[in-house]
C-alpha positions as CSV (number, residue, x, y, z in Angstrom):
1,M,-195.0,84.2,-49.1
2,N,-194.8,86.1,-52.3
3,P,-197.6,85.8,-54.9
4,T,-196.0,84.8,-58.2
5,R,-197.3,85.0,-61.7
6,V,-195.8,83.1,-64.6
7,V,-196.7,84.1,-68.1
8,M,-196.1,81.5,-70.8
9,L,-194.8,83.9,-73.5
10,G,-194.1,81.0,-75.9
11,T,-194.5,77.2,-75.9
12,G,-193.4,76.2,-79.4
13,T,-190.4,74.4,-80.8
14,S,-187.6,76.1,-82.7
15,H,-189.7,76.4,-85.9
16,G,-192.7,78.0,-84.2
17,I,-196.2,76.9,-85.0
18,P,-197.5,77.3,-87.7
19,M,-194.3,76.4,-89.5
20,I,-193.4,78.1,-92.7
21,A,-195.1,76.5,-95.7
22,C,-196.8,73.8,-93.6
23,H,-200.5,73.0,-93.9
24,C,-200.7,70.1,-91.5
25,P,-203.8,69.9,-89.1
26,V,-201.9,71.7,-86.3
27,C,-200.4,74.4,-88.4
28,S,-203.8,75.0,-90.0
29,S,-205.7,74.7,-86.7
30,P,-208.2,77.5,-85.8
31,D,-207.6,76.8,-82.1
32,P,-205.4,79.7,-80.8
33,R,-203.8,77.2,-78.4
34,D,-202.2,75.5,-81.4
35,R,-200.4,78.7,-82.4
36,R,-197.0,78.6,-80.6
37,T,-194.2,81.1,-80.6
38,R,-190.7,80.0,-79.4
39,S,-190.5,78.9,-75.8
40,S,-190.0,81.5,-73.1
41,I,-191.6,82.6,-69.8
42,L,-191.9,85.7,-67.6
43,V,-191.8,85.3,-63.9
44,E,-193.4,88.2,-61.9
45,V,-192.6,88.1,-58.2
46,G,-192.0,90.7,-55.5
47,G,-192.7,93.5,-58.0
48,R,-190.0,92.3,-60.3
49,S,-190.2,90.7,-63.7
50,I,-187.7,88.0,-64.6
51,L,-187.5,86.9,-68.3
52,I,-186.3,83.5,-69.2
53,D,-184.8,83.5,-72.7
54,T,-185.1,86.1,-75.5
55,T,-186.9,84.4,-78.4
56,P,-187.1,85.7,-82.0
57,E,-190.7,86.8,-81.2
58,L,-189.8,88.6,-78.0
59,R,-191.3,91.9,-79.1
60,L,-194.5,90.2,-80.3
61,Q,-194.7,88.2,-77.1
62,C,-194.4,91.3,-75.0
63,L,-197.1,93.1,-77.0
64,A,-199.4,90.1,-76.8
65,N,-199.0,89.8,-73.0
66,S,-198.8,93.5,-72.1
67,V,-195.3,93.2,-70.7
68,R,-194.2,96.6,-69.4
69,R,-191.0,95.8,-67.6
70,V,-188.1,93.3,-67.5
71,D,-185.7,93.5,-64.6
72,A,-183.4,90.6,-65.4
73,V,-182.9,87.9,-68.0
74,L,-182.0,84.2,-67.3
75,Y,-180.8,82.1,-70.1
76,T,-181.3,78.4,-70.3
77,H,-178.7,78.0,-73.2
78,H,-177.5,79.7,-76.3
79,H,-179.5,78.2,-79.2
80,A,-180.9,80.7,-81.6
81,D,-184.6,80.1,-80.7
82,H,-183.7,81.1,-77.1
83,V,-181.4,84.1,-77.6
84,I,-182.0,85.8,-81.0
85,G,-184.4,88.4,-79.6
86,L,-181.8,89.9,-77.3
87,D,-181.7,93.2,-79.1
88,D,-185.3,93.9,-78.1
89,L,-184.2,94.3,-74.5
90,R,-183.1,97.8,-75.3
91,R,-186.7,98.9,-75.1
92,F,-186.7,97.9,-71.4
93,N,-183.4,99.8,-70.9
94,A,-185.2,102.9,-72.1
95,L,-188.4,102.3,-70.1
96,Q,-186.5,101.7,-66.9
97,N,-183.6,104.0,-67.6
98,G,-180.9,101.5,-66.7
99,S,-179.0,98.4,-67.7
100,L,-180.2,94.8,-67.4
101,T,-178.2,91.8,-66.1
102,C,-178.2,88.6,-68.1
103,Y,-177.6,85.4,-66.2
104,G,-176.4,82.1,-67.7
105,N,-173.7,79.5,-67.4
106,E,-170.3,80.7,-68.6
107,H,-170.6,78.9,-72.0
108,T,-173.9,80.6,-72.8
109,L,-172.6,84.0,-71.8
110,S,-169.5,83.6,-74.0
111,V,-171.6,82.6,-77.0
112,L,-173.8,85.7,-76.4
113,R,-170.7,87.9,-76.4
114,R,-169.7,86.4,-79.8
115,M,-173.2,86.7,-81.3
116,F,-174.0,90.2,-80.0
117,P,-170.6,91.9,-79.4
118,Y,-172.1,95.4,-79.8
119,A,-174.4,94.8,-76.8
120,F,-171.6,93.9,-74.4
121,H,-168.7,96.1,-75.5
122,H,-168.7,99.7,-74.4
123,N,-168.2,101.9,-77.5
124,P,-169.3,105.5,-77.1
125,D,-169.0,106.0,-80.9
126,Y,-171.5,103.2,-81.7
127,P,-174.0,105.0,-84.0
128,S,-177.3,103.3,-83.2
129,A,-179.4,102.4,-80.1
130,K,-178.2,99.2,-78.5
131,P,-179.0,97.1,-75.4
132,Q,-177.3,98.1,-72.1
133,L,-176.5,94.7,-70.7
134,D,-174.3,93.2,-67.9
135,Q,-173.5,89.6,-67.5
136,Q,-173.5,87.4,-64.4
137,A,-172.3,83.8,-64.6
138,I,-174.4,81.2,-62.8
139,E,-172.3,78.9,-60.6
140,G,-174.9,77.7,-58.0
141,P,-178.1,79.0,-56.3
142,F,-178.3,82.8,-56.5
143,E,-180.7,85.7,-56.1
144,V,-182.1,88.0,-58.8
145,L,-183.0,91.3,-57.2
146,G,-183.9,89.6,-53.9
147,V,-185.7,86.6,-55.6
148,P,-184.0,83.2,-54.8
149,V,-183.3,81.1,-57.9
150,T,-182.0,77.5,-58.0
151,P,-180.4,76.5,-61.3
152,V,-181.0,72.9,-62.3
153,P,-178.4,71.3,-64.5
154,L,-180.0,69.4,-67.4
155,L,-178.8,67.8,-70.7
156,H,-180.1,68.9,-74.1
157,G,-178.5,66.1,-76.1
158,Q,-174.9,66.4,-75.2
159,L,-175.2,70.1,-74.3
160,P,-175.4,71.1,-70.6
161,V,-178.3,73.5,-70.2
162,L,-180.1,75.0,-67.2
163,G,-183.6,74.8,-65.8
164,F,-184.6,77.2,-63.0
165,R,-186.5,76.7,-59.8
166,F,-188.4,79.4,-58.0
167,G,-189.8,78.0,-54.7
168,R,-192.2,75.2,-55.6
169,F,-192.2,76.1,-59.3
170,A,-189.6,74.9,-61.9
171,Y,-189.0,75.5,-65.6
172,C,-187.1,72.9,-67.6
173,T,-187.3,73.4,-71.3
174,D,-185.0,71.8,-74.0
175,V,-184.1,68.7,-72.0
176,S,-183.5,65.1,-73.0
177,C,-182.0,63.9,-69.7
178,I,-182.4,64.9,-66.1
179,P,-179.4,63.7,-64.1
180,N,-180.2,62.0,-60.8
181,D,-178.8,64.9,-58.7
182,S,-180.9,67.3,-60.7
183,R,-184.0,65.2,-60.2
184,V,-183.5,65.5,-56.4
185,M,-183.4,69.3,-56.9
186,L,-186.9,69.1,-58.4
187,E,-188.5,67.3,-55.5
188,G,-191.5,68.9,-53.7
189,L,-192.8,70.9,-56.7
190,D,-196.3,72.2,-57.0
191,I,-195.8,73.2,-60.7
192,L,-193.3,71.9,-63.3
193,V,-193.0,73.2,-66.8
194,L,-191.2,70.5,-68.8
195,D,-190.0,69.9,-72.4
196,G,-192.4,67.6,-74.3
197,L,-191.7,67.9,-78.0
198,R,-193.7,65.3,-79.9
199,R,-194.6,61.6,-79.9
200,R,-191.7,60.4,-82.0
201,P,-188.2,60.1,-80.3
202,H,-185.8,63.0,-80.7
203,P,-182.1,63.1,-79.9
204,T,-182.1,66.3,-77.9
205,H,-185.6,66.6,-76.4
206,F,-188.0,64.5,-74.4
207,N,-190.7,63.1,-76.5
208,L,-194.2,63.0,-74.9
209,E,-193.8,59.5,-73.5
210,Q,-190.4,60.4,-71.9
211,A,-191.8,63.7,-70.6
212,V,-194.7,61.9,-68.9
213,E,-192.4,59.4,-67.3
214,A,-190.0,62.1,-66.1
215,A,-193.0,64.0,-64.7
216,R,-194.2,60.9,-62.9
217,L,-190.8,60.5,-61.3
218,I,-190.6,64.1,-60.3
219,G,-194.1,64.1,-58.9
220,A,-195.1,67.7,-59.2
221,K,-198.8,68.4,-58.4
222,Q,-199.2,69.8,-61.9
223,T,-197.0,69.5,-65.0
224,W,-197.3,71.6,-68.1
225,F,-195.4,70.5,-71.2
226,T,-193.7,73.1,-73.4
227,H,-191.4,73.4,-76.5
228,I,-194.2,71.6,-78.5
229,A,-193.9,70.7,-82.2
230,H,-196.6,70.7,-84.8
231,E,-197.3,67.0,-84.3
232,L,-199.3,67.6,-81.1
233,M,-202.8,69.0,-81.4
234,H,-203.6,70.8,-78.1
235,E,-207.1,69.6,-77.3
236,S,-206.8,66.0,-78.5
237,T,-203.3,65.5,-76.9
238,N,-204.5,66.8,-73.5
239,A,-207.4,64.4,-73.6
240,D,-204.9,61.5,-73.7
241,L,-202.6,62.8,-70.9
242,P,-202.6,61.5,-67.3
243,P,-204.3,63.6,-64.6
244,G,-202.2,66.5,-63.5
245,M,-200.4,66.8,-66.9
246,A,-201.3,68.9,-69.9
247,L,-199.8,70.9,-72.8
248,A,-199.2,74.5,-72.0
249,H,-200.1,77.2,-74.5
250,D,-199.0,80.7,-75.3
251,E,-200.4,83.5,-73.1
252,Q,-201.3,81.0,-70.4
253,V,-200.9,82.4,-66.8
254,I,-199.9,80.3,-63.9
255,Q,-200.2,81.7,-60.4
256,F,-198.6,80.4,-57.1
257,T,-196.6,81.6,-54.1
258,V,-192.9,81.4,-53.3
């Protein structure tokens, strides 16, 4: 059994909270749990640190959470709020004196190559520092530096995306539908982190009602909701949620064993 630590680097929607030029009660809240950077986690297990997604605030998230190493990166999908911080990975190349492998489905990896061609094409004449990155396509269960990972196919609107399961923990952000076969892959969880955007319906995300229902069907001992918009106040929303379910927050630490 490996002790595992998950750091919720970010729990916010694509705008982040507070949103630009918004003075709503959540964006103006003095509660630090209502300040949400874009959604990402760090999984620390077996002496390794596995980052899921590279948000626009990656540098700030690493500073806030004293992140000192990243050994590999898993990508859920290619949307900007989940990939645009990729360039900050070059700091971990320098710290660890080596390249990093980025894992994702083939579509995600192809988009990353188009968005960041300088990071994936060897050019000895490139004049500036750049990330040193390799790519590995995910086609089924795999290991990251000896850590078993199960990819969970999900739908984000019409876009196929991936959740990830580590033992009895799973991370499923940006999801509006969990196919039946994937729901089976999420059985027997102790901890689930699941998309729960807001109360109103949304075409590509679970709203809170849908997230609660999905969490009930999956039956994890504890579910934390993430990718949260500025319509959900942390404390008052948690007061209304069923036992074993709550909003996550930035800098939260979850510990378990795999």
